[in-house]
N, C-alpha and C positions, 0 to 999 in steps of 0.2 A: 504494500500500500504506500504509494509515493505521493499522496495528496497533501501531506502535512505541511510542507514548506510554503506553498502558496497560501494556504489558509492561515498559517501563523503570521504571515505578512499582511493579512487583512483581506485576502482574496476569498472568493467563493469556490466551493468544490461541489462536485456532483458525483454521486455514487449509485451504481445499480448494475444489473446484469449486462446492460448495453456497453458498459465500460470495462467490466472485469467480472469474472465468476470464480475467482480463486481466493482461498484464505492465505494468510501470510506463510503458513506451513506447506503450501502447495496443494492442499486438498481442495476439492470442489465444494463451494458453499451450497447449502440446501435450499436457500430461497433468496429472493431479492431483499426481503426484510432483514435477513441475517447479515447480508453484505452491508447494508446501510447501517445496521447496528454496530458491526465491527468497525466501520469507518468512524462513526460518531464516537465510539469508545476511545479511539486514539487521542481525542482532543480533551477528554475529561481532566487529565493531569495538568493541562495548560489552561484550564478554566474557559474553554471554548465549548459552546453548546450548539447543537444542531437546531436549525430553524424548523418550526412546524410547517406543514403544508400551507396553513392559513397565513403565516408570516411571510412565506415566499410569495404567495399570491398578492399580498399587499405590497411587497417590495416591487414586484413586476408591474403592478398597476401604477405605482408612483413613477416608475421609470418610463412607462409607455405614455402616461398622461402629459 
């Protein structure tokens, strides 16, 4: 999982089966939700939290407006 650098610098990341389907140990993830959870868990020690779907919708609406 190589998403952490950009996120720690203030960028946004996206995680899901369309991007990757492997755990850090090389085994296949069981679901998209598991992959998103693994990605979000990386940032807990850095006090970075994942946005909810509603928060993301609101962000996109503000950018588009």
